[in-house]
VMD Tcl script that draws the C-alpha trace (Angstrom):
set ca {
  {16.81 -5.79 4.13}
  {19.11 -2.78 4.31}
  {19.83 -1.64 7.84}
  {21.73 1.40 9.00}
  {24.90 -0.41 10.08}
  {26.74 0.72 6.93}
  {25.54 4.30 7.24}
  {22.71 6.33 8.63}
  {19.04 5.88 7.89}
  {19.06 8.90 5.61}
  {21.84 7.39 3.51}
  {19.94 4.11 3.22}
  {16.82 5.88 1.96}
  {18.84 7.96 -0.48}
  {20.43 4.80 -1.91}
  {16.99 3.32 -2.49}
  {15.76 6.52 -4.10}
  {18.77 6.64 -6.39}
  {18.24 2.97 -7.31}
  {14.67 3.87 -8.18}
  {15.78 6.50 -10.66}
  {15.38 9.50 -8.36}
  {11.85 8.81 -7.10}
  {10.08 5.96 -5.33}
  {6.36 5.25 -5.54}
  {4.48 4.37 -2.35}
  {1.29 2.32 -2.38}
  {-2.19 3.70 -1.72}
  {-5.10 3.15 0.65}
  {-5.22 -0.32 2.17}
  {-8.62 -0.32 3.87}
  {-10.36 1.09 0.79}
  {-9.08 -1.77 -1.32}
  {-9.77 -4.43 1.30}
  {-13.38 -3.28 1.40}
  {-13.50 -3.25 -2.40}
  {-12.42 -6.89 -2.27}
  {-15.23 -7.81 0.11}
  {-13.68 -7.31 3.57}
  {-15.90 -6.11 6.44}
  {-13.81 -3.62 8.43}
  {-16.51 -2.48 10.84}
  {-14.32 -3.21 13.84}
  {-11.92 -1.31 16.13}
  {-9.10 -3.32 14.53}
  {-10.05 -1.87 11.14}
  {-7.75 -3.23 8.40}
  {-5.86 -5.30 11.00}
  {-9.01 -7.41 11.30}
  {-7.99 -9.04 8.02}
  {-4.87 -10.43 9.67}
  {-7.30 -12.68 11.53}
  {-10.05 -13.30 9.01}
  {-8.66 -12.87 5.51}
  {-4.88 -12.52 5.16}
  {-5.22 -13.57 1.51}
  {-7.02 -10.28 0.82}
  {-4.15 -8.29 2.32}
  {-1.72 -10.19 0.10}
  {-3.89 -9.50 -2.94}
  {-4.03 -5.76 -2.25}
  {-0.26 -5.65 -1.80}
  {0.10 -7.42 -5.14}
  {-2.34 -5.04 -6.82}
  {-0.24 -2.07 -5.71}
  {2.99 -3.68 -6.85}
  {1.40 -4.37 -10.24}
  {0.36 -0.71 -10.33}
  {4.00 0.35 -9.97}
  {4.54 0.80 -6.23}
  {8.09 0.43 -4.98}
  {7.02 0.40 -1.32}
  {4.14 -1.54 0.21}
  {3.01 -0.70 3.73}
  {1.97 -3.49 6.07}
  {-1.52 -3.98 7.51}
  {-0.33 -3.06 11.01}
  {-1.42 0.58 11.20}
  {-4.21 -0.31 13.62}
  {-2.64 -3.57 14.83}
  {-1.48 -3.36 18.43}
  {-0.79 -5.88 21.15}
  {-3.30 -4.09 23.36}
  {-5.94 -4.16 20.62}
  {-5.54 -7.88 19.99}
  {-5.53 -8.65 23.71}
  {-8.85 -6.81 24.05}
  {-10.20 -9.37 21.57}
  {-9.08 -12.22 23.80}
  {-5.74 -13.07 22.24}
  {-2.70 -13.80 24.38}
  {0.36 -11.58 24.24}
  {2.19 -14.23 22.22}
  {-0.67 -14.54 19.75}
  {-0.85 -10.76 19.46}
  {2.85 -10.50 18.72}
  {2.54 -13.27 16.14}
  {-0.17 -11.29 14.35}
  {2.10 -8.26 14.18}
  {4.83 -10.46 12.71}
  {2.31 -11.88 10.27}
  {1.61 -8.42 8.84}
  {5.23 -8.14 7.74}
  {5.37 -11.74 6.52}
  {2.33 -11.21 4.27}
  {3.91 -8.16 2.66}
  {7.21 -9.97 2.14}
  {5.35 -12.92 0.60}
  {3.59 -10.54 -1.79}
  {6.92 -9.07 -2.81}
  {8.40 -12.51 -3.49}
  {5.35 -13.53 -5.51}
  {5.56 -10.34 -7.54}
  {9.26 -10.77 -8.24}
  {8.79 -14.40 -9.21}
  {6.04 -13.46 -11.65}
  {8.29 -10.84 -13.26}
  {11.55 -12.77 -13.44}
  {11.61 -12.28 -17.21}
  {11.30 -8.52 -16.93}
  {14.22 -6.24 -16.13}
  {12.46 -3.26 -14.52}
  {11.31 -4.92 -11.26}
  {14.79 -6.34 -10.77}
  {16.43 -2.97 -11.25}
  {14.22 -0.94 -8.94}
  {13.84 -1.59 -5.22}
  {10.71 -3.26 -3.89}
  {10.51 -2.49 -0.18}
  {8.31 -3.41 2.77}
  {7.49 -0.70 5.31}
  {6.10 -1.83 8.66}
  {3.33 0.56 9.64}
  {3.03 1.94 13.15}
  {-0.11 4.00 13.63}
  {-0.49 6.49 16.43}
  {-2.04 5.80 19.83}
  {-5.11 7.58 18.47}
  {-5.46 4.91 15.76}
  {-5.67 2.24 18.48}
  {-8.42 4.21 20.22}
  {-10.45 4.07 16.99}
  {-12.21 7.30 17.95}
  {-10.70 9.58 15.33}
  {-8.17 11.10 17.72}
  {-5.34 10.46 15.27}
  {-6.98 13.37 13.45}
  {-6.89 15.63 16.50}
  {-3.91 14.51 18.58}
  {-5.95 14.99 21.76}
  {-5.19 12.02 24.01}
  {-6.47 13.46 27.27}
  {-4.89 11.93 30.36}
  {-2.99 9.44 28.22}
  {-1.01 12.27 26.67}
  {2.31 11.73 28.42}
  {5.52 10.71 26.72}
  {6.21 7.79 29.05}
  {2.70 6.41 28.54}
  {3.12 6.57 24.76}
  {6.54 4.93 24.92}
  {5.15 2.09 27.03}
  {2.25 1.68 24.61}
  {4.42 1.45 21.47}
  {7.62 -0.19 22.76}
  {6.97 -3.90 22.31}
  {5.04 -3.33 19.09}
  {8.03 -1.53 17.59}
  {10.39 -4.31 18.69}
  {8.22 -7.08 17.24}
  {7.73 -5.35 13.91}
  {11.45 -4.59 13.60}
  {12.32 -8.21 14.38}
  {9.97 -9.38 11.61}
  {12.38 -8.09 8.98}
  {10.84 -5.12 7.13}
  {13.03 -2.74 5.16}
  {11.58 0.35 6.83}
  {9.54 1.36 9.87}
  {6.74 3.75 8.92}
  {5.51 5.95 11.77}
  {2.33 7.19 10.13}
  {-0.28 9.89 10.69}
  {1.62 11.32 13.68}
  {-0.83 13.85 15.15}
  {1.22 15.65 17.80}
  {4.75 16.58 18.79}
  {4.68 14.48 21.95}
  {4.23 11.23 20.05}
  {7.05 12.15 17.67}
  {9.31 12.69 20.68}
  {8.25 9.34 22.10}
  {9.10 7.59 18.83}
  {12.56 9.17 18.68}
  {13.38 8.01 22.20}
  {12.07 4.51 21.47}
  {14.19 4.19 18.33}
  {17.25 4.95 20.43}
  {16.30 2.92 23.51}
  {15.30 -0.14 21.46}
  {18.44 0.18 19.33}
  {16.50 -0.08 16.08}
  {18.76 -0.50 13.05}
  {16.07 -0.28 10.39}
  {15.52 3.10 8.69}
  {12.36 4.83 9.87}
  {10.20 7.51 8.40}
  {8.05 10.04 10.23}
  {4.86 11.12 8.50}
  {2.61 13.79 9.99}
  {-0.92 14.86 9.07}
  {-2.40 18.33 8.72}
  {-5.88 19.74 8.30}
  {-4.99 23.39 7.73}
  {-1.89 23.20 5.55}
  {0.24 24.92 8.20}
  {0.40 22.90 11.42}
  {-0.17 19.25 12.20}
  {-3.66 18.28 13.35}
  {-3.04 18.91 17.07}
  {-2.04 22.49 16.29}
  {1.62 21.74 16.99}
  {4.08 23.37 14.63}
  {4.98 21.20 11.64}
  {8.40 22.85 11.56}
  {9.03 21.84 15.19}
  {7.89 18.29 14.48}
  {10.02 18.00 11.36}
  {12.98 19.30 13.37}
  {12.50 16.48 15.88}
  {12.64 13.97 13.03}
  {15.62 15.71 11.42}
  {17.71 15.44 14.58}
  {17.18 11.68 14.89}
  {19.81 9.72 12.94}
  {17.49 6.71 12.78}
  {14.88 8.66 10.78}
  {15.65 8.48 7.07}
  {12.74 10.44 5.62}
  {10.18 12.98 6.80}
  {6.84 13.85 5.30}
  {3.08 14.11 5.21}
  {0.27 11.59 4.85}
  {-3.51 11.51 5.19}
  {-3.78 15.18 4.24}
  {-5.69 16.83 1.37}
  {-3.55 17.20 -1.76}
  {-4.15 20.96 -1.95}
  {-2.11 21.48 1.24}
  {0.95 19.46 0.24}
  {2.92 22.15 -1.64}
  {3.11 24.48 1.35}
  {3.81 21.65 3.78}
  {6.75 20.40 1.73}
  {8.23 23.89 1.71}
  {7.87 24.09 5.50}
  {9.58 20.72 6.01}
  {12.40 21.66 3.67}
  {13.22 24.68 5.84}
  {14.49 22.42 8.61}
  {15.69 19.19 7.00}
  {17.62 17.92 4.00}
  {16.35 14.38 4.52}
  {14.28 12.83 1.72}
  {10.67 13.99 1.83}
  {7.78 11.57 1.42}
  {4.26 12.54 0.48}
  {1.17 10.34 0.43}
  {-2.00 12.41 0.76}
  {-5.56 11.17 1.04}
  {-8.10 11.79 -1.70}
  {-9.11 15.14 -0.26}
  {-12.01 13.99 1.89}
  {-12.31 14.36 5.67}
  {-12.72 11.55 8.21}
  {-15.45 11.98 10.84}
  {-14.26 10.15 13.96}
  {-17.70 10.11 15.58}
  {-19.56 8.80 12.55}
  {-16.54 6.69 11.55}
  {-16.89 7.61 7.91}
  {-15.39 9.84 5.25}
  {-17.49 12.94 4.63}
  {-17.51 16.11 2.52}
  {-16.93 14.39 -0.77}
  {-14.54 17.01 -2.08}
  {-12.12 14.31 -3.11}
  {-10.13 14.67 -6.29}
  {-10.10 12.22 -9.17}
  {-7.03 10.16 -9.98}
  {-6.22 12.53 -12.82}
  {-6.58 15.60 -10.64}
  {-4.55 13.96 -7.88}
  {-1.74 13.22 -10.28}
  {-1.81 16.79 -11.58}
  {-0.14 17.75 -8.31}
  {2.70 15.24 -8.66}
  {5.05 17.28 -10.83}
  {4.71 20.23 -8.47}
  {5.58 18.01 -5.51}
  {8.61 16.71 -7.38}
  {9.78 20.24 -8.08}
  {9.28 21.01 -4.39}
  {11.66 18.17 -3.56}
  {9.46 15.16 -2.71}
  {11.34 11.91 -3.31}
  {8.76 9.31 -2.25}
  {5.20 9.81 -3.49}
  {2.04 7.75 -3.12}
  {-1.47 7.87 -1.71}
  {-3.26 7.34 1.57}
  {-6.92 6.89 2.49}
  {-9.39 6.55 -0.40}
  {-6.68 6.31 -3.06}
  {-6.53 3.17 -5.17}
  {-4.20 1.19 -7.45}
  {-5.47 3.39 -10.29}
  {-4.10 6.42 -8.42}
  {-0.75 4.72 -7.92}
  {-0.64 3.56 -11.52}
  {-1.15 7.15 -12.66}
  {1.54 8.43 -10.28}
  {3.95 5.76 -11.51}
  {3.24 6.70 -15.11}
  {3.79 10.40 -14.38}
  {7.06 9.87 -12.52}
  {8.40 7.55 -15.20}
  {7.82 10.04 -17.98}
  {11.07 11.50 -16.73}
  {10.80 14.86 -18.44}
  {9.46 16.77 -15.45}
  {11.01 14.84 -12.57}
  {14.30 16.01 -11.10}
  {16.45 13.49 -9.33}
  {17.10 13.82 -5.63}
  {20.74 14.71 -4.93}
  {22.62 11.89 -3.29}
  {24.72 12.92 -0.31}
}
mol new
graphics top color blue
foreach p $ca { graphics top sphere $p radius 0.5 }
foreach p [lrange $ca 0 end-1] q [lrange $ca 1 end] { graphics top cylinder $p $q radius 0.2 }
display resetview
């Protein structure tokens, strides 16, 4: 694990990117693949349900993404919260152990992958990293509000800090390489995360990833530029970007982020479909194929994206195609190292 003691979070991420040849590949959708492998995720815990019922499936999906060429696998903790587990009857200690388990499973998958490829040079040369996922408060609510950012009376910074504090501490203590604050839907939650990183004295590089439904602002209507500025000013944030957003919006969003930060930019869009929080399903099947999805990749590289993968409804085939495109080398420009 590389912490920030020998430099800032941004420098740590840049070192990894440089070690990866100028680009790193993120994994793709977790829940989609868990369901494809037989998991029943009809539960408020969503993919975190598998931490209880079928951790072997989580490990398998992590392995599938590593085999597809991912450099970074994201833990099954997006919807895993102490409060969520306690609502299922688990004690606080048991709930914290399940959060820890999400990181342990990903680390085990990495070790298994590396052991299986000991006779190959490429995996040894390029970083294989574990990012501990922290979903928004809206993800815990399981009502789709991570796609609106409307938290009602719960929308205060102190409330959000209290909600996330212990979860952040437990995940950091479990030994991931990165902390992934994902699908951040409003400016307030980004501010809460920044203060928690400082107050909890976290020494693991974090990334902030926002989502947008109009290609201009984040889903709450808050300015993406303002949100990216919040992330830019935090020394503990090593990369800033976009996830769970249709691919067609990414070009403009990267350009907006680049106006206010020189930190590495990460991009992992969804397949182009829209999630209906009330029906709890993906609708408007305007998703793009793996080939179409990858057709955007070179543009994103030219825009300055350094970490590229997929989010909801993307698969190992998507990641394999991204990996192949990035490793062609002819169209990818390396990220400058500060």
